[in-house]
N, C-alpha and C positions, 0 to 999 in steps of 0.2 A: 885184384882191384879192390880198393877200400869201399866198404859199404856206404852208400849215399843215405844220408839222414834227412828226412823231411822235417826241418826244424819248426816251420810254421804249423804243420800238421801236428807235431808233438806238443807244441804250446797249446793248441786248441784241445788236444786230448787231455792234457793236464788240467786245463780250465774246466773241462767237463767233469773230471774227477773232483775238483774243488766244489763244484756245484752239487754233485751227488752227496759228498760228505757234509756240506753245509745244510742240505735238506735233512740229513739224518741226525746231525749233532749240533747244528749251528756253527757259526764261523769260529767260535772259540775252540771247537773240537777239531778244527782243520790243522793238521800237522804235516810237515814236509814228508815224514815217513809214511803216514797214511795216504797222502796224495800219490806218492810214488807207487805204493802197493796197489791202489785203486786204478791208477793209470797204466800199471804193469810196465813200469820203467824203473831204473835205478834212482836212488837219491841224487847221485851225481848228475844224472840226466836232467832232473828237476832243477838243480842248482846251476847247470849250464844254461838252461832256458830263462831262469829268473834269479837275479842276484839276491833278492830278499823275499820274504813271505809277503810283504806289503805290495811289492811289484807283481807278484803272482796273483794276489787278490784284485788288484786294479785291472789286470788283464782279464781275469775271470768275469769281473763286472762288465767289462766291454763285450765279452763273449755273450753274456746273457742279453745285453742291449742289442747286439747284432742279430741274435736269434729272433727277438721280438720284432725288430724292424723288418727283417726278411719276411716274417709272417704277415705283417701289415702290407708290405709291398705285394706279396702273392695274392692276398685277399683283394686288394684294389685292382691288380692286373686282371683278375677274373671278371671284373665288371667295369671295363674302361669308360663306359658311357654314363656312369652314375653321376648325380649332381654333387656339388661341393658339400651340401648339407649331409647327404648320404655317406659320402667319403669320410667326412668328419666323424660321423657316428660309428662307422666301421673301425676307424683308426683308434678312437677313444676306447671302444669296447675291447679291442685287442690288447691295448696297453693296460687296461684295468685287470686283465688276467682273471676274469670271472668264471671261466669254464672249468669244470672238474678236471679236465685233462691238463690244465695249466696250474693246478694247485701247488705242485712241487715247485714250479718256477716262481710262483707268488711267494712261497715261504723263503726261497733263496733270495729273491729280490728284496724283501723286507729285512732279511738278515743283513744284507749289504747296506741298506739305508740306515739301519740302526748303528752299524759299525762306522758309517761315514760321519756320524755325529762326533766321533773322537779320532777320525783319521782324515787329515787334510787331503792326502792324495785321492782317497775314495770320494771325498766331498767334491773335489775339483772335477773328477770324472762325471759325477752325477750332475753337477751344475752345468757342465757342457752339454750333457744329454738333454737335460730339461730345457735349456735355452734353445736347442735345435727343435725340440718338440713344440715349444711355445711358438716359435716363428712359423712352423708348419701349420699349427692349429689356427693361429691368427690369420694366416693367408686364407685358409678355408672358411673361417668365419666371415672374413671380408667378402669373399666371393659369394658365399651363400646369402649373406645379407643383401648384397647388390642385386641378386637374382630373385629375391623374395617377391611375392605378389605385391606387398606394400613395402615402402621404405622402412627398414628396421634400424632404429638408432642404437647401434651397438659399438662398444669400444673393443675392437678385436683383441688387443693385448690383454685387457682385463678379462675378457671372456676366455681367452686361451689359458690364462693363469688359473681361472676358476675350474676349467675342465681338467687341467693337470692335477689340481688339488682334489677334485672330486674323484677322479680315477684312482688316485693313491688311497684316498680314504675308503672307497668302496672295496678295494683290494683287502685292506685291513679288516673291515667289518665282515666280509665273507670268510676270511681266513680264521677269525676267532669264533665264527658261528653266530654273530649277532644278526646278520642278514643271510638269506639264501642267495645263491647266484641269480635266481629269477627276480627276487626282490631288489637286488642291487641293479640288475639290468633295467628294471622298471623305473628306478630312481634316475638312472642315467638317461634313458630315452625320454622320460618326462621333462627333464631339464633341457635336453636338446630341442624338443618340440616347443617348449616355452620360448626359446630364443627367437624362433621365427614367427611366433604368435603375438609378439609385443606390438602395441599400437605404434603407428607412424608418428612422426613429429618429435619435438624435443622431449627429453625425459624429465619428468617432474622431480624437483629436489626432494630428498627423503626428509 
């Protein structure tokens, strides 16, 4: 009887090999030969899973995004009764990849972001991911603002964009050693606290 191949499982195994190599050498150092060796499959198996290197990289980027999303879901599921503001804080903290245990993941993520600047397929994947995160953050900002002790005059979409940019920026600053993980977490938590501490009523023009 022919051996059954778990194609989806193999694709994820290859994606994990891409991430390990990207962490060690950057995306420029990722070759099909090295990916095959790290994933312990033949080059033919890699080429049957992905028609091009770009297709393989797009899948690997999605693989990282799924891993981070699952971690966020698991953290939120552990405290189902938490407020929208607390949920938002947990989600942004996970996405910022500030913990030491996520340092390799942060290096790989930023390698993909840099590559996306010159790769439309990767850029399209990132834009889709960011759009989904922005909508989720905007919903939580809206809910948290509505439940604040005083009415908080927030623009949910603008605040969601700010949080995404802040999370990415903090990832970079921790990765290059400009900030410690604790300093970055303090910046993030201070920003979140300020959201709900703003005075009620119309916002004064700048």
